mmCIF file as Biopython writes it, N, C-alpha, C and O atoms, coordinates in Angstrom:
data_model
#
loop_
_atom_site.group_PDB
_atom_site.id
_atom_site.type_symbol
_atom_site.label_atom_id
_atom_site.label_alt_id
_atom_site.label_comp_id
_atom_site.label_asym_id
_atom_site.label_entity_id
_atom_site.label_seq_id
_atom_site.pdbx_PDB_ins_code
_atom_site.Cartn_x
_atom_site.Cartn_y
_atom_site.Cartn_z
_atom_site.occupancy
_atom_site.B_iso_or_equiv
_atom_site.auth_seq_id
_atom_site.auth_asym_id
_atom_site.pdbx_PDB_model_num
ATOM 1   N N  . UNK A ? 1  ? -36.211 -80.002  -32.017 1.0 0.0 1  A 1 
ATOM 2   C CA . UNK A ? 1  ? -35.058 -80.449  -32.759 1.0 0.0 1  A 1 
ATOM 3   C C  . UNK A ? 1  ? -35.316 -80.193  -34.232 1.0 0.0 1  A 1 
ATOM 4   O O  . UNK A ? 1  ? -36.175 -80.840  -34.831 1.0 0.0 1  A 1 
ATOM 5   N N  . UNK A ? 2  ? -34.590 -79.267  -34.821 1.0 0.0 2  A 1 
ATOM 6   C CA . UNK A ? 2  ? -34.820 -78.869  -36.186 1.0 0.0 2  A 1 
ATOM 7   C C  . UNK A ? 2  ? -34.434 -79.913  -37.210 1.0 0.0 2  A 1 
ATOM 8   O O  . UNK A ? 2  ? -35.238 -80.258  -38.076 1.0 0.0 2  A 1 
ATOM 9   N N  . UNK A ? 3  ? -33.213 -80.421  -37.123 1.0 0.0 3  A 1 
ATOM 10  C CA . UNK A ? 3  ? -32.737 -81.390  -38.093 1.0 0.0 3  A 1 
ATOM 11  C C  . UNK A ? 3  ? -32.938 -82.805  -37.589 1.0 0.0 3  A 1 
ATOM 12  O O  . UNK A ? 3  ? -32.971 -83.055  -36.384 1.0 0.0 3  A 1 
ATOM 13  N N  . UNK A ? 4  ? -33.072 -83.726  -38.530 1.0 0.0 4  A 1 
ATOM 14  C CA . UNK A ? 4  ? -33.127 -85.138  -38.173 1.0 0.0 4  A 1 
ATOM 15  C C  . UNK A ? 4  ? -31.741 -85.565  -37.684 1.0 0.0 4  A 1 
ATOM 16  O O  . UNK A ? 4  ? -30.723 -85.168  -38.252 1.0 0.0 4  A 1 
ATOM 17  N N  . UNK A ? 5  ? -31.714 -86.360  -36.647 1.0 0.0 5  A 1 
ATOM 18  C CA . UNK A ? 5  ? -30.444 -86.839  -36.113 1.0 0.0 5  A 1 
ATOM 19  C C  . UNK A ? 5  ? -29.929 -87.967  -36.988 1.0 0.0 5  A 1 
ATOM 20  O O  . UNK A ? 5  ? -30.670 -88.890  -37.326 1.0 0.0 5  A 1 
ATOM 21  N N  . UNK A ? 6  ? -28.685 -87.890  -37.344 1.0 0.0 6  A 1 
ATOM 22  C CA . UNK A ? 6  ? -28.054 -88.984  -38.075 1.0 0.0 6  A 1 
ATOM 23  C C  . UNK A ? 6  ? -26.858 -89.450  -37.272 1.0 0.0 6  A 1 
ATOM 24  O O  . UNK A ? 6  ? -26.287 -88.672  -36.507 1.0 0.0 6  A 1 
ATOM 25  N N  . UNK A ? 7  ? -26.470 -90.702  -37.430 1.0 0.0 7  A 1 
ATOM 26  C CA . UNK A ? 7  ? -25.348 -91.227  -36.641 1.0 0.0 7  A 1 
ATOM 27  C C  . UNK A ? 7  ? -24.074 -90.405  -36.787 1.0 0.0 7  A 1 
ATOM 28  O O  . UNK A ? 7  ? -23.226 -90.422  -35.895 1.0 0.0 7  A 1 
ATOM 29  N N  . UNK A ? 8  ? -23.925 -89.691  -37.891 1.0 0.0 8  A 1 
ATOM 30  C CA . UNK A ? 8  ? -22.713 -88.901  -38.113 1.0 0.0 8  A 1 
ATOM 31  C C  . UNK A ? 8  ? -22.749 -87.552  -37.416 1.0 0.0 8  A 1 
ATOM 32  O O  . UNK A ? 8  ? -21.714 -86.894  -37.312 1.0 0.0 8  A 1 
ATOM 33  N N  . UNK A ? 9  ? -23.908 -87.120  -36.937 1.0 0.0 9  A 1 
ATOM 34  C CA . UNK A ? 9  ? -24.008 -85.790  -36.342 1.0 0.0 9  A 1 
ATOM 35  C C  . UNK A ? 9  ? -24.215 -85.807  -34.830 1.0 0.0 9  A 1 
ATOM 36  O O  . UNK A ? 9  ? -24.398 -84.751  -34.224 1.0 0.0 9  A 1 
ATOM 37  N N  . UNK A ? 10 ? -24.189 -86.972  -34.219 1.0 0.0 10 A 1 
ATOM 38  C CA . UNK A ? 10 ? -24.430 -87.097  -32.787 1.0 0.0 10 A 1 
ATOM 39  C C  . UNK A ? 10 ? -23.104 -87.119  -32.031 1.0 0.0 10 A 1 
ATOM 40  O O  . UNK A ? 10 ? -22.196 -87.887  -32.351 1.0 0.0 10 A 1 
ATOM 41  N N  . UNK A ? 11 ? -23.018 -86.261  -31.025 1.0 0.0 11 A 1 
ATOM 42  C CA . UNK A ? 11 ? -21.849 -86.244  -30.151 1.0 0.0 11 A 1 
ATOM 43  C C  . UNK A ? 11 ? -22.334 -86.607  -28.751 1.0 0.0 11 A 1 
ATOM 44  O O  . UNK A ? 11 ? -23.247 -85.978  -28.217 1.0 0.0 11 A 1 
ATOM 45  N N  . UNK A ? 12 ? -21.718 -87.618  -28.171 1.0 0.0 12 A 1 
ATOM 46  C CA . UNK A ? 12 ? -22.076 -88.059  -26.824 1.0 0.0 12 A 1 
ATOM 47  C C  . UNK A ? 12 ? -20.872 -87.819  -25.920 1.0 0.0 12 A 1 
ATOM 48  O O  . UNK A ? 12 ? -19.795 -88.358  -26.176 1.0 0.0 12 A 1 
ATOM 49  N N  . UNK A ? 13 ? -21.033 -87.025  -24.877 1.0 0.0 13 A 1 
ATOM 50  C CA . UNK A ? 13 ? -19.895 -86.801  -23.975 1.0 0.0 13 A 1 
ATOM 51  C C  . UNK A ? 13 ? -19.532 -88.089  -23.221 1.0 0.0 13 A 1 
ATOM 52  O O  . UNK A ? 13 ? -20.406 -88.786  -22.705 1.0 0.0 13 A 1 
ATOM 53  N N  . UNK A ? 14 ? -18.269 -88.380  -23.169 1.0 0.0 14 A 1 
ATOM 54  C CA . UNK A ? 14 ? -17.822 -89.607  -22.500 1.0 0.0 14 A 1 
ATOM 55  C C  . UNK A ? 14 ? -18.122 -89.587  -21.002 1.0 0.0 14 A 1 
ATOM 56  O O  . UNK A ? 14 ? -18.168 -90.638  -20.363 1.0 0.0 14 A 1 
ATOM 57  N N  . UNK A ? 15 ? -18.323 -88.407  -20.448 1.0 0.0 15 A 1 
ATOM 58  C CA . UNK A ? 15 ? -18.580 -88.288  -19.012 1.0 0.0 15 A 1 
ATOM 59  C C  . UNK A ? 15 ? -19.865 -88.995  -18.576 1.0 0.0 15 A 1 
ATOM 60  O O  . UNK A ? 15 ? -19.996 -89.348  -17.404 1.0 0.0 15 A 1 
ATOM 61  N N  . UNK A ? 16 ? -20.820 -89.213  -19.497 1.0 0.0 16 A 1 
ATOM 62  C CA . UNK A ? 16 ? -22.065 -89.885  -19.104 1.0 0.0 16 A 1 
ATOM 63  C C  . UNK A ? 16 ? -21.828 -91.340  -18.743 1.0 0.0 16 A 1 
ATOM 64  O O  . UNK A ? 16 ? -22.660 -91.962  -18.083 1.0 0.0 16 A 1 
ATOM 65  N N  . UNK A ? 17 ? -20.695 -91.889  -19.173 1.0 0.0 17 A 1 
ATOM 66  C CA . UNK A ? 17 ? -20.397 -93.294  -18.898 1.0 0.0 17 A 1 
ATOM 67  C C  . UNK A ? 17 ? -19.598 -93.495  -17.615 1.0 0.0 17 A 1 
ATOM 68  O O  . UNK A ? 17 ? -19.301 -94.631  -17.245 1.0 0.0 17 A 1 
ATOM 69  N N  . UNK A ? 18 ? -19.247 -92.414  -16.936 1.0 0.0 18 A 1 
ATOM 70  C CA . UNK A ? 18 ? -18.466 -92.518  -15.706 1.0 0.0 18 A 1 
ATOM 71  C C  . UNK A ? 18 ? -19.270 -93.075  -14.543 1.0 0.0 18 A 1 
ATOM 72  O O  . UNK A ? 18 ? -18.723 -93.723  -13.651 1.0 0.0 18 A 1 
ATOM 73  N N  . UNK A ? 19 ? -20.570 -92.819  -14.560 1.0 0.0 19 A 1 
ATOM 74  C CA . UNK A ? 19 ? -21.444 -93.333  -13.499 1.0 0.0 19 A 1 
ATOM 75  C C  . UNK A ? 19 ? -21.683 -94.813  -13.756 1.0 0.0 19 A 1 
ATOM 76  O O  . UNK A ? 19 ? -22.436 -95.178  -14.658 1.0 0.0 19 A 1 
ATOM 77  N N  . UNK A ? 20 ? -21.047 -95.657  -12.969 1.0 0.0 20 A 1 
ATOM 78  C CA . UNK A ? 20 ? -21.120 -97.101  -13.178 1.0 0.0 20 A 1 
ATOM 79  C C  . UNK A ? 20 ? -22.444 -97.696  -12.701 1.0 0.0 20 A 1 
ATOM 80  O O  . UNK A ? 20 ? -22.655 -98.904  -12.808 1.0 0.0 20 A 1 
ATOM 81  N N  . UNK A ? 21 ? -23.332 -96.856  -12.177 1.0 0.0 21 A 1 
ATOM 82  C CA . UNK A ? 21 ? -24.640 -97.315  -11.725 1.0 0.0 21 A 1 
ATOM 83  C C  . UNK A ? 21 ? -25.512 -97.754  -12.908 1.0 0.0 21 A 1 
ATOM 84  O O  . UNK A ? 21 ? -26.359 -98.638  -12.775 1.0 0.0 21 A 1 
ATOM 85  N N  . UNK A ? 22 ? -25.289 -97.119  -14.069 1.0 0.0 22 A 1 
ATOM 86  C CA . UNK A ? 22 ? -26.081 -97.412  -15.256 1.0 0.0 22 A 1 
ATOM 87  C C  . UNK A ? 22 ? -25.258 -98.170  -16.284 1.0 0.0 22 A 1 
ATOM 88  O O  . UNK A ? 22 ? -24.038 -98.021  -16.355 1.0 0.0 22 A 1 
ATOM 89  N N  . UNK A ? 23 ? -25.946 -98.993  -17.087 1.0 0.0 23 A 1 
ATOM 90  C CA . UNK A ? 23 ? -25.281 -99.661  -18.205 1.0 0.0 23 A 1 
ATOM 91  C C  . UNK A ? 23 ? -24.997 -98.617  -19.285 1.0 0.0 23 A 1 
ATOM 92  O O  . UNK A ? 23 ? -25.508 -97.499  -19.219 1.0 0.0 23 A 1 
ATOM 93  N N  . UNK A ? 24 ? -24.197 -98.974  -20.263 1.0 0.0 24 A 1 
ATOM 94  C CA . UNK A ? 24 ? -23.883 -98.063  -21.355 1.0 0.0 24 A 1 
ATOM 95  C C  . UNK A ? 24 ? -25.163 -97.665  -22.089 1.0 0.0 24 A 1 
ATOM 96  O O  . UNK A ? 24 ? -25.366 -96.488  -22.385 1.0 0.0 24 A 1 
ATOM 97  N N  . UNK A ? 25 ? -26.020 -98.632  -22.381 1.0 0.0 25 A 1 
ATOM 98  C CA . UNK A ? 25 ? -27.268 -98.350  -23.082 1.0 0.0 25 A 1 
ATOM 99  C C  . UNK A ? 25 ? -28.178 -97.447  -22.255 1.0 0.0 25 A 1 
ATOM 100 O O  . UNK A ? 25 ? -28.776 -96.512  -22.788 1.0 0.0 25 A 1 
ATOM 101 N N  . UNK A ? 26 ? -28.284 -97.719  -20.966 1.0 0.0 26 A 1 
ATOM 102 C CA . UNK A ? 26 ? -29.108 -96.882  -20.087 1.0 0.0 26 A 1 
ATOM 103 C C  . UNK A ? 26 ? -28.588 -95.450  -20.053 1.0 0.0 26 A 1 
ATOM 104 O O  . UNK A ? 26 ? -29.372 -94.503  -20.103 1.0 0.0 26 A 1 
ATOM 105 N N  . UNK A ? 27 ? -27.278 -95.289  -19.968 1.0 0.0 27 A 1 
ATOM 106 C CA . UNK A ? 27 ? -26.681 -93.950  -19.923 1.0 0.0 27 A 1 
ATOM 107 C C  . UNK A ? 27 ? -26.948 -93.193  -21.219 1.0 0.0 27 A 1 
ATOM 108 O O  . UNK A ? 27 ? -27.265 -92.004  -21.186 1.0 0.0 27 A 1 
ATOM 109 N N  . UNK A ? 28 ? -26.823 -93.871  -22.359 1.0 0.0 28 A 1 
ATOM 110 C CA . UNK A ? 28 ? -27.071 -93.227  -23.644 1.0 0.0 28 A 1 
ATOM 111 C C  . UNK A ? 28 ? -28.524 -92.816  -23.794 1.0 0.0 28 A 1 
ATOM 112 O O  . UNK A ? 28 ? -28.814 -91.689  -24.196 1.0 0.0 28 A 1 
ATOM 113 N N  . UNK A ? 29 ? -29.439 -93.721  -23.475 1.0 0.0 29 A 1 
ATOM 114 C CA . UNK A ? 29 ? -30.864 -93.424  -23.609 1.0 0.0 29 A 1 
ATOM 115 C C  . UNK A ? 29 ? -31.249 -92.271  -22.685 1.0 0.0 29 A 1 
ATOM 116 O O  . UNK A ? 29 ? -31.971 -91.361  -23.092 1.0 0.0 29 A 1 
ATOM 117 N N  . UNK A ? 30 ? -30.769 -92.309  -21.450 1.0 0.0 30 A 1 
ATOM 118 C CA . UNK A ? 30 ? -31.054 -91.229  -20.511 1.0 0.0 30 A 1 
ATOM 119 C C  . UNK A ? 30 ? -30.524 -89.897  -21.039 1.0 0.0 30 A 1 
ATOM 120 O O  . UNK A ? 30 ? -31.211 -88.880  -20.942 1.0 0.0 30 A 1 
ATOM 121 N N  . UNK A ? 31 ? -29.330 -89.890  -21.588 1.0 0.0 31 A 1 
ATOM 122 C CA . UNK A ? 31 ? -28.737 -88.668  -22.145 1.0 0.0 31 A 1 
ATOM 123 C C  . UNK A ? 31 ? -29.587 -88.129  -23.296 1.0 0.0 31 A 1 
ATOM 124 O O  . UNK A ? 31 ? -29.923 -86.945  -23.319 1.0 0.0 31 A 1 
ATOM 125 N N  . UNK A ? 32 ? -29.932 -88.988  -24.241 1.0 0.0 32 A 1 
ATOM 126 C CA . UNK A ? 32 ? -30.724 -88.552  -25.387 1.0 0.0 32 A 1 
ATOM 127 C C  . UNK A ? 32 ? -32.094 -88.036  -24.965 1.0 0.0 32 A 1 
ATOM 128 O O  . UNK A ? 32 ? -32.587 -87.046  -25.506 1.0 0.0 32 A 1 
ATOM 129 N N  . UNK A ? 33 ? -32.699 -88.705  -24.008 1.0 0.0 33 A 1 
ATOM 130 C CA . UNK A ? 33 ? -34.052 -88.332  -23.566 1.0 0.0 33 A 1 
ATOM 131 C C  . UNK A ? 33 ? -34.030 -87.029  -22.760 1.0 0.0 33 A 1 
ATOM 132 O O  . UNK A ? 33 ? -34.820 -86.123  -23.026 1.0 0.0 33 A 1 
ATOM 133 N N  . UNK A ? 34 ? -33.144 -86.936  -21.793 1.0 0.0 34 A 1 
ATOM 134 C CA . UNK A ? 34 ? -33.161 -85.806  -20.871 1.0 0.0 34 A 1 
ATOM 135 C C  . UNK A ? 34 ? -32.361 -84.599  -21.341 1.0 0.0 34 A 1 
ATOM 136 O O  . UNK A ? 34 ? -32.804 -83.464  -21.162 1.0 0.0 34 A 1 
ATOM 137 N N  . UNK A ? 35 ? -31.217 -84.811  -21.927 1.0 0.0 35 A 1 
ATOM 138 C CA . UNK A ? 35 ? -30.364 -83.690  -22.330 1.0 0.0 35 A 1 
ATOM 139 C C  . UNK A ? 35 ? -30.670 -83.210  -23.742 1.0 0.0 35 A 1 
ATOM 140 O O  . UNK A ? 35 ? -30.587 -82.014  -24.022 1.0 0.0 35 A 1 
ATOM 141 N N  . UNK A ? 36 ? -31.016 -84.117  -24.618 1.0 0.0 36 A 1 
ATOM 142 C CA . UNK A ? 36 ? -31.288 -83.746  -26.009 1.0 0.0 36 A 1 
ATOM 143 C C  . UNK A ? 36 ? -32.782 -83.622  -26.303 1.0 0.0 36 A 1 
ATOM 144 O O  . UNK A ? 36 ? -33.164 -83.129  -27.364 1.0 0.0 36 A 1 
ATOM 145 N N  . UNK A ? 37 ? -33.629 -84.066  -25.372 1.0 0.0 37 A 1 
ATOM 146 C CA . UNK A ? 37 ? -35.073 -83.932  -25.544 1.0 0.0 37 A 1 
ATOM 147 C C  . UNK A ? 37 ? -35.644 -84.769  -26.679 1.0 0.0 37 A 1 
ATOM 148 O O  . UNK A ? 37 ? -36.651 -84.398  -27.282 1.0 0.0 37 A 1 
ATOM 149 N N  . UNK A ? 38 ? -35.016 -85.880  -26.969 1.0 0.0 38 A 1 
ATOM 150 C CA . UNK A ? 38 ? -35.455 -86.727  -28.076 1.0 0.0 38 A 1 
ATOM 151 C C  . UNK A ? 38 ? -36.620 -87.612  -27.659 1.0 0.0 38 A 1 
ATOM 152 O O  . UNK A ? 38 ? -36.756 -87.961  -26.486 1.0 0.0 38 A 1 
ATOM 153 N N  . UNK A ? 39 ? -37.454 -87.970  -28.616 1.0 0.0 39 A 1 
ATOM 154 C CA . UNK A ? 39 ? -38.560 -88.891  -28.386 1.0 0.0 39 A 1 
ATOM 155 C C  . UNK A ? 39 ? -38.034 -90.321  -28.399 1.0 0.0 39 A 1 
ATOM 156 O O  . UNK A ? 39 ? -36.959 -90.594  -28.933 1.0 0.0 39 A 1 
ATOM 157 N N  . UNK A ? 40 ? -38.810 -91.232  -27.803 1.0 0.0 40 A 1 
ATOM 158 C CA . UNK A ? 40 ? -38.412 -92.640  -27.787 1.0 0.0 40 A 1 
ATOM 159 C C  . UNK A ? 40 ? -38.203 -93.165  -29.208 1.0 0.0 40 A 1 
ATOM 160 O O  . UNK A ? 40 ? -37.259 -93.911  -29.467 1.0 0.0 40 A 1 
ATOM 161 N N  . UNK A ? 41 ? -39.080 -92.775  -30.117 1.0 0.0 41 A 1 
ATOM 162 C CA . UNK A ? 41 ? -38.979 -93.255  -31.500 1.0 0.0 41 A 1 
ATOM 163 C C  . UNK A ? 41 ? -37.705 -92.753  -32.184 1.0 0.0 41 A 1 
ATOM 164 O O  . UNK A ? 41 ? -37.096 -93.479  -32.970 1.0 0.0 41 A 1 
ATOM 165 N N  . UNK A ? 42 ? -37.301 -91.518  -31.887 1.0 0.0 42 A 1 
ATOM 166 C CA . UNK A ? 42 ? -36.066 -90.971  -32.467 1.0 0.0 42 A 1 
ATOM 167 C C  . UNK A ? 42 ? -34.845 -91.712  -31.935 1.0 0.0 42 A 1 
ATOM 168 O O  . UNK A ? 42 ? -33.935 -92.052  -32.691 1.0 0.0 42 A 1 
ATOM 169 N N  . UNK A ? 43 ? -34.836 -91.959  -30.632 1.0 0.0 43 A 1 
ATOM 170 C CA . UNK A ? 43 ? -33.726 -92.689  -30.024 1.0 0.0 43 A 1 
ATOM 171 C C  . UNK A ? 43 ? -33.671 -94.100  -30.593 1.0 0.0 43 A 1 
ATOM 172 O O  . UNK A ? 43 ? -32.593 -94.607  -30.903 1.0 0.0 43 A 1 
ATOM 173 N N  . UNK A ? 44 ? -34.821 -94.726  -30.730 1.0 0.0 44 A 1 
ATOM 174 C CA . UNK A ? 44 ? -34.891 -96.092  -31.251 1.0 0.0 44 A 1 
ATOM 175 C C  . UNK A ? 44 ? -34.300 -96.174  -32.656 1.0 0.0 44 A 1 
ATOM 176 O O  . UNK A ? 44 ? -33.535 -97.091  -32.956 1.0 0.0 44 A 1 
ATOM 177 N N  . UNK A ? 45 ? -34.647 -95.229  -33.506 1.0 0.0 45 A 1 
ATOM 178 C CA . UNK A ? 45 ? -34.093 -95.223  -34.868 1.0 0.0 45 A 1 
ATOM 179 C C  . UNK A ? 45 ? -32.585 -95.016  -34.841 1.0 0.0 45 A 1 
ATOM 180 O O  . UNK A ? 45 ? -31.848 -95.653  -35.594 1.0 0.0 45 A 1 
ATOM 181 N N  . UNK A ? 46 ? -32.139 -94.133  -33.978 1.0 0.0 46 A 1 
ATOM 182 C CA . UNK A ? 46 ? -30.720 -93.799  -33.897 1.0 0.0 46 A 1 
ATOM 183 C C  . UNK A ? 46 ? -29.872 -94.997  -33.462 1.0 0.0 46 A 1 
ATOM 184 O O  . UNK A ? 46 ? -28.793 -95.231  -34.006 1.0 0.0 46 A 1 
ATOM 185 N N  . UNK A ? 47 ? -30.365 -95.748  -32.481 1.0 0.0 47 A 1 
ATOM 186 C CA . UNK A ? 47 ? -29.575 -96.878  -31.952 1.0 0.0 47 A 1 
ATOM 187 C C  . UNK A ? 47 ? -30.049 -98.232  -32.468 1.0 0.0 47 A 1 
ATOM 188 O O  . UNK A ? 47 ? -29.601 -99.282  -32.008 1.0 0.0 47 A 1 
ATOM 189 N N  . UNK A ? 48 ? -30.971 -98.185  -33.440 1.0 0.0 48 A 1 
ATOM 190 C CA . UNK A ? 48 ? -31.443 -99.406  -34.087 1.0 0.0 48 A 1 
ATOM 191 C C  . UNK A ? 48 ? -32.072 -100.393 -33.101 1.0 0.0 48 A 1 
ATOM 192 O O  . UNK A ? 48 ? -31.735 -101.577 -33.074 1.0 0.0 48 A 1 
ATOM 193 N N  . UNK A ? 49 ? -32.986 -99.875  -32.304 1.0 0.0 49 A 1 
ATOM 194 C CA . UNK A ? 49 ? -33.735 -100.681 -31.337 1.0 0.0 49 A 1 
ATOM 195 C C  . UNK A ? 49 ? -35.211 -100.355 -31.475 1.0 0.0 49 A 1 
ATOM 196 O O  . UNK A ? 49 ? -35.571 -99.353  -32.094 1.0 0.0 49 A 1 
ATOM 197 N N  . UNK A ? 50 ? -36.056 -101.179 -30.912 1.0 0.0 50 A 1 
ATOM 198 C CA . UNK A ? 50 ? -37.486 -100.966 -30.897 1.0 0.0 50 A 1 
ATOM 199 C C  . UNK A ? 50 ? -37.834 -99.858  -29.902 1.0 0.0 50 A 1 
ATOM 200 O O  . UNK A ? 50 ? -37.160 -99.694  -28.885 1.0 0.0 50 A 1 
ATOM 201 N N  . UNK A ? 51 ? -38.897 -99.094  -30.205 1.0 0.0 51 A 1 
ATOM 202 C CA . UNK A ? 51 ? -39.352 -98.024  -29.293 1.0 0.0 51 A 1 
ATOM 203 C C  . UNK A ? 51 ? -39.598 -98.563  -27.889 1.0 0.0 51 A 1 
ATOM 204 O O  . UNK A ? 51 ? -39.247 -97.924  -26.898 1.0 0.0 51 A 1 
ATOM 205 N N  . UNK A ? 52 ? -40.198 -99.734  -27.816 1.0 0.0 52 A 1 
ATOM 206 C CA . UNK A ? 52 ? -40.540 -100.316 -26.507 1.0 0.0 52 A 1 
ATOM 207 C C  . UNK A ? 52 ? -39.289 -100.682 -25.723 1.0 0.0 52 A 1 
ATOM 208 O O  . UNK A ? 52 ? -39.273 -100.588 -24.495 1.0 0.0 52 A 1 
ATOM 209 N N  . UNK A ? 53 ? -38.251 -101.093 -26.418 1.0 0.0 53 A 1 
ATOM 210 C CA . UNK A ? 53 ? -36.984 -101.398 -25.751 1.0 0.0 53 A 1 
ATOM 211 C C  . UNK A ? 53 ? -36.388 -100.129 -25.156 1.0 0.0 53 A 1 
ATOM 212 O O  . UNK A ? 53 ? -35.909 -100.127 -24.022 1.0 0.0 53 A 1 
ATOM 213 N N  . UNK A ? 54 ? -36.423 -99.055  -25.932 1.0 0.0 54 A 1 
ATOM 214 C CA . UNK A ? 54 ? -35.893 -97.772  -25.463 1.0 0.0 54 A 1 
ATOM 215 C C  . UNK A ? 54 ? -36.680 -97.305  -24.242 1.0 0.0 54 A 1 
ATOM 216 O O  . UNK A ? 54 ? -36.092 -96.846  -23.263 1.0 0.0 54 A 1 
ATOM 217 N N  . UNK A ? 55 ? -38.004 -97.421  -24.294 1.0 0.0 55 A 1 
ATOM 218 C CA . UNK A ? 55 ? -38.845 -97.029  -23.161 1.0 0.0 55 A 1 
ATOM 219 C C  . UNK A ? 55 ? -38.472 -97.838  -21.922 1.0 0.0 55 A 1 
ATOM 220 O O  . UNK A ? 55 ? -38.323 -97.278  -20.835 1.0 0.0 55 A 1 
ATOM 221 N N  . UNK A ? 56 ? -38.323 -99.141  -22.081 1.0 0.0 56 A 1 
ATOM 222 C CA . UNK A ? 56 ? -37.975 -100.025 -20.959 1.0 0.0 56 A 1 
ATOM 223 C C  . UNK A ? 56 ? -36.614 -99.656  -20.379 1.0 0.0 56 A 1 
ATOM 224 O O  . UNK A ? 56 ? -36.459 -99.575  -19.161 1.0 0.0 56 A 1 
ATOM 225 N N  . UNK A ? 57 ? -35.639 -99.435  -21.234 1.0 0.0 57 A 1 
ATOM 226 C CA . UNK A ? 57 ? -34.290 -99.077  -20.783 1.0 0.0 57 A 1 
ATOM 227 C C  . UNK A ? 57 ? -34.321 -97.755  -20.013 1.0 0.0 57 A 1 
ATOM 228 O O  . UNK A ? 57 ? -33.670 -97.623  -18.976 1.0 0.0 57 A 1 
ATOM 229 N N  . UNK A ? 58 ? -35.077 -96.775  -20.521 1.0 0.0 58 A 1 
ATOM 230 C CA . UNK A ? 58 ? -35.174 -95.483  -19.847 1.0 0.0 58 A 1 
ATOM 231 C C  . UNK A ? 58 ? -35.823 -95.635  -18.473 1.0 0.0 58 A 1 
ATOM 232 O O  . UNK A ? 58 ? -35.341 -95.068  -17.492 1.0 0.0 58 A 1 
ATOM 233 N N  . UNK A ? 59 ? -36.908 -96.394  -18.399 1.0 0.0 59 A 1 
ATOM 234 C CA . UNK A ? 59 ? -37.598 -96.596  -17.121 1.0 0.0 59 A 1 
ATOM 235 C C  . UNK A ? 59 ? -36.688 -97.329  -16.127 1.0 0.0 59 A 1 
ATOM 236 O O  . UNK A ? 59 ? -36.703 -97.024  -14.934 1.0 0.0 59 A 1 
ATOM 237 N N  . UNK A ? 60 ? -35.913 -98.272  -16.605 1.0 0.0 60 A 1 
ATOM 238 C CA . UNK A ? 60 ? -34.967 -99.003  -15.744 1.0 0.0 60 A 1 
ATOM 239 C C  . UNK A ? 60 ? -33.915 -98.046  -15.189 1.0 0.0 60 A 1 
ATOM 240 O O  . UNK A ? 60 ? -33.571 -98.109  -14.008 1.0 0.0 60 A 1 
ATOM 241 N N  . UNK A ? 61 ? -33.408 -97.164  -16.041 1.0 0.0 61 A 1 
ATOM 242 C CA . UNK A ? 61 ? -32.404 -96.195  -15.613 1.0 0.0 61 A 1 
ATOM 243 C C  . UNK A ? 61 ? -32.987 -95.246  -14.561 1.0 0.0 61 A 1 
ATOM 244 O O  . UNK A ? 61 ? -32.338 -94.944  -13.560 1.0 0.0 61 A 1 
ATOM 245 N N  . UNK A ? 62 ? -34.225 -94.779  -14.799 1.0 0.0 62 A 1 
ATOM 246 C CA . UNK A ? 62 ? -34.865 -93.887  -13.833 1.0 0.0 62 A 1 
ATOM 247 C C  . UNK A ? 62 ? -35.087 -94.591  -12.491 1.0 0.0 62 A 1 
ATOM 248 O O  . UNK A ? 62 ? -34.927 -93.985  -11.432 1.0 0.0 62 A 1 
ATOM 249 N N  . UNK A ? 63 ? -35.449 -95.851  -12.546 1.0 0.0 63 A 1 
ATOM 250 C CA . UNK A ? 63 ? -35.661 -96.618  -11.311 1.0 0.0 63 A 1 
ATOM 251 C C  . UNK A ? 63 ? -34.357 -96.739  -10.527 1.0 0.0 63 A 1 
ATOM 252 O O  . UNK A ? 63 ? -34.350 -96.611  -9.303  1.0 0.0 63 A 1 
ATOM 253 N N  . UNK A ? 64 ? -33.266 -96.984  -11.228 1.0 0.0 64 A 1 
ATOM 254 C CA . UNK A ? 64 ? -31.962 -97.080  -10.557 1.0 0.0 64 A 1 
ATOM 255 C C  . UNK A ? 64 ? -31.574 -95.739  -9.927  1.0 0.0 64 A 1 
ATOM 256 O O  . UNK A ? 64 ? -31.015 -95.704  -8.831  1.0 0.0 64 A 1 
ATOM 257 N N  . UNK A ? 65 ? -31.869 -94.655  -10.611 1.0 0.0 65 A 1 
ATOM 258 C CA . UNK A ? 65 ? -31.541 -93.323  -10.099 1.0 0.0 65 A 1 
ATOM 259 C C  . UNK A ? 65 ? -32.396 -92.952  -8.887  1.0 0.0 65 A 1 
ATOM 260 O O  . UNK A ? 65 ? -31.906 -92.359  -7.926  1.0 0.0 65 A 1 
ATOM 261 N N  . UNK A ? 66 ? -33.677 -93.308  -8.947  1.0 0.0 66 A 1 
ATOM 262 C CA . UNK A ? 66 ? -34.597 -92.923  -7.896  1.0 0.0 66 A 1 
ATOM 263 C C  . UNK A ? 66 ? -34.549 -93.863  -6.683  1.0 0.0 66 A 1 
ATOM 264 O O  . UNK A ? 66 ? -35.100 -93.564  -5.624  1.0 0.0 66 A 1 
ATOM 265 N N  . UNK A ? 67 ? -33.894 -94.977  -6.862  1.0 0.0 67 A 1 
ATOM 266 C CA . UNK A ? 67 ? -33.738 -95.895  -5.734  1.0 0.0 67 A 1 
ATOM 267 C C  . UNK A ? 67 ? -34.783 -96.854  -5.613  1.0 0.0 67 A 1 
ATOM 268 O O  . UNK A ? 67 ? -34.761 -97.680  -4.701  1.0 0.0 67 A 1 
#
């Protein structure tokens, strides 16, 4: 990722929220991690959360997906 992500430059497709299996936060974190290749620390800064919270949310989302 060449440029630093700022809240004004992030586009999130609304389609990621159609899967009701995940919470809104889980869907966003999963999108940023898997589709945008962002680090936990980058996601945390972007959504104003702690790195550990982002890690936990991502792991929860993966657990829901994997069954």
